[in-house]
N, C-alpha and C positions, 0 to 999 in steps of 0.2 A: 258671161262675166258681169259682175256688178261694178259700176263705177262709183267710187266713193268721192264725195265732194266735201270739202271742209267749209263750214259756214264762216263768213267773214267776221272779224272781231266786231263786237258792238261799238258804236260810235264813241261811247264814253271811254273805252279802253285805248283808242288810237292815240290819245294824247298822254297816256300814262307812260312814264319813263322808268326804266330799270335803273338801279343804283349805278351800274357801270356807265350808263348814258348820262347820268348826272355828273360824272367825272368827265364831262364833255371833252375838254381839251386832251387829257391824257388818253382816253379811250379812242377818240376820233383820230388823233395823231398816230396812235399805235396801229389802228386799222389802215390808215393811209400809208404808213411805213411798211406794213406787211404787204400791202398790194403793190407798192413800188418795188420792194425787194423781190417779190415773186416775179414781177415782169423783168427784172434784171437777170433773173436766173434762167429765163427761157432759152437763152443761147449758150449757157454755161455747160460745158461738158465735164466739169469736175464734180463728180457725184457727191463726194464727201463734203466739199464746201457748200455746194448747192443745198444738200439735205440739212446741213447744220444751220444755214441761214434761214431756210424754210421753217425748221422746227423752232428756232429761237424767236423768229418774228411772230409765229403763231402763238407760242408760249407767252410772249409778252401780252398780247391781246387777251388771251384766255385768263391769265392770272390777274390782270386788272379787273376783269369781269368777276372772277371768283372773289377777289378781295372786297369788291364793292358789295357783293352779296352777303358778306359775313357781318355778324353783329358785334363780335368782340373786337376790341382794338388790337389785341395780340394776333388774332386770326387775320385781320385786315393787313397788319404790318407784315406778317409772314408772306402772304400772297403778293403784296406790293414789292417786297424785297425780292421774291422770285422773279417777278416781272422785270424789275430793275436789272437783275443779273442776266436775264435773257436778252434784254435790250443792249447791255454792254457787250455781250457775246456777239450780237448782230453788228455792232460797230466794228469789232475786230474782224469779222467776216467781210464786211464791206471794205475795210482797209486792205485785206488780202486780195479782194477782187481788183482793186485799183493797182496794187503793187504788182500783181501778176498779169495785169492788162487783160482781164477776163470779162470786163464789162465797161461801158462808157464811164469815164471819170466824172463827168458833170452829173450824171444820174446817180452815181454812187455817193457823191458828195451831198446831193440833195437828200438821199435816203439817210445818210449818216447824220445830217443836220436834224432830221426828224427824230432819229434815235436819241441823239444828245438831248433834245428837248424833252423827250419822254423820261429819260434818266433824271433830268433836272426836276421835272414835275413830281416824279415818284419819290425823289429824295426829300423834296419839300413836304410832300404828303406824309412821308415816314416821320419826319421831325414833328409834324403837327400831331401825330398819334402817339408820340413818345410820352 
């Protein structure tokens, strides 16, 4: 068998940032929220709720990245709107985790606070693109 190795990126490309990364706060917080949400789900035996929160949190991250990669304002707004919808869905799922006592309240509140911040940033971004 042949081993395939991938050459490291040239030094000049290591400091290049993708558009999603330029939306540093929204993208970074969405990734942090997804990671935290995912850790909350490890002990949750409610498959539907667990899957919904996982899909919603991943969708928020990916749609922020997709929107950042688009050139037209309309495309950007559409993806950011989808990300915002996914984030609000996550907030509801986190509320259900707390209400049903399926995850630690303090951690759910922290994750929900991140989600609320994402929604606020995406709402502001949407207004700036209108």
